[in-house]
C-alpha positions, 0 to 999 in steps of 0.5 A: 343472827346478829344482835338486836340493838335496842334503845330506851326512850324515857329513863324513869322508874319503869325503864329500870325493869326494862333495862334489867330484862335486857341485861338477862338476854345475850342476843340483844345489845342495849346501845342508847337511852334518851330522857329530856332531863339533862344527864339523866339518861347518862346516869341511867345507862351507867347505873344499869351496867350499859357504860358504852351505850349513848345517852341523848336528851331527845327521842329525835336523836335516838330515833335518827340512829339507823342502827337501832332496830327496836325501842322501849318507850318508857315515858310519862303517858302523854309522851307515849304517842309522840315517841312511838310514832317517831320510832315507827317512822324511823323504822323501829319496832316498838315495845310501848309501856302501858297504857297505850297513850292517853286519847283514842285519837292518839291510839289511831295515830299510832296504829297508822304510823305502825301500818305505814311503817311495816313494823309493829308496836306491842304494848306492855301488859305483862300479866298476860304471861302470868299462868293464872291469867292464862288459865282463866283465859283457857277456861273461857276459850274452851267454852266451859262457861257457855255464853258470857254475859257479864264480867265484874273486875276491880283493881284497887289499893287501900292506900296506894297513890303513887308520886312523880309524874303519875299525879301530874295531869299534864304529863299523866293526863289521868290517874288510877284509870290509866295506871291500874285501870288499863291492866284491869281492862286488859285482863277482863277484856283478853279473858273474854276475847277482846269484844268491841266496846259500844257505850260507857257510863263512868264516874271518877272522883279525887277525894283522897289525892286532894286531901293532905290528911291522906296524901302529902303531895295533895297540893300537886294532885290533879288526876283521879284516884277512883273510878267506876264504869258500866261498859256495854260490849259487843255480844250483849256483854256487860263489864262492871269496872271499879278502880281505886288508888285509895278508899276506905275499903280493902278490895273493890271486888273479885274477878267474876265472869258469868256464863250461861253454863258456869260462872268463874270467880278469881278471888283477890288475895288478902290485902296488905294495907296497900294492895287488894287487887288481882290485876297482876295475876295474883289470886288467892283462889279460882272457882268454877260454879256450875250445876252437876248432872242432877241440877245440884250447884257445884262449886269446883276449885281449880288448881292454879299452876306456877308461874316459874319465871318473871312475867315482866322478863317474859314480856320483854323476851317475847317482843325480841323474839317477835322482831327476830322471828318476823312474826306479829306483835305479842300484844297487838294494838288492834286489841289495845285500841279498844282498851284505850277507847274505853279509858277515853270514853270514861273520861268523857262520861265522867266529865259530862255525866252521861253515857258515851257511845264508842266508835273506833274507825277502821285503820 
């Protein structure tokens, strides 16, 4: 086959990981990049070894090219939807960095454009390719736990507030909820089959980001740095969620799935001064807890397989292969719209201080 021709929209930090991944494939050509900051796309393409690729200052210019087959959308959060939709409407496949977008309404608009285009959007959750995460899902899928009724997930940093557009509400819209929270939601929901969310009761705060004692850019901080939620899912399942960029604690929680026949615990690794999370697939130990044939409680340690590859590269490779092979999106919007709906409901619930009903229309 002819080489797949790729463009990158948004040439900030995460775009570098996409460029490095594309560089490892001999069946693609990275032919263009776009960024709204003058000169930024050109500098990015040169720095990453694509001097012959064309640089643009708008996503519209890049999308107008008929010779580009697919794009990576790597902009700040609030530009995800407009860039993904423009790419779809111009006949391009889309690898959309997480989070999918910033509101449920935007997610629905992306899915409508996707359906009308005949192309697909895959959303960038690379932990799906981590063998630890796949082991957890396999155990649940095999029915080992029986009926799942409760899930506990917590992704956290003791001190780990990022900078740049991450803390700017105009560009990011939300903070830890969207940056780390969407990962936790995908890990937990994907492990149990992505059930529909029904209601959300949530809390957010910004005590650390707005305090110059803890964060030097406090005057510019305008998003959340902590969130917690109680989420009801179809099938009478409860999701107990916690997320932090900063806190006076090492970790929020291990990843726990309770079933009627067994429970599964993925222990978070010993935290360093910044990290205390399993959302990227780092697990200190995986334990299956059940009763033996005599009714005696047993704790069984599960061997964790190695992940002998870069999961980010695998994410990009799966996108390329799906386009070339004519198959569906590796991480489809039909699943991630539920992730987005929960994030949307968390923001409303925290603001209104009440439980929110989640309603996702058929598309």
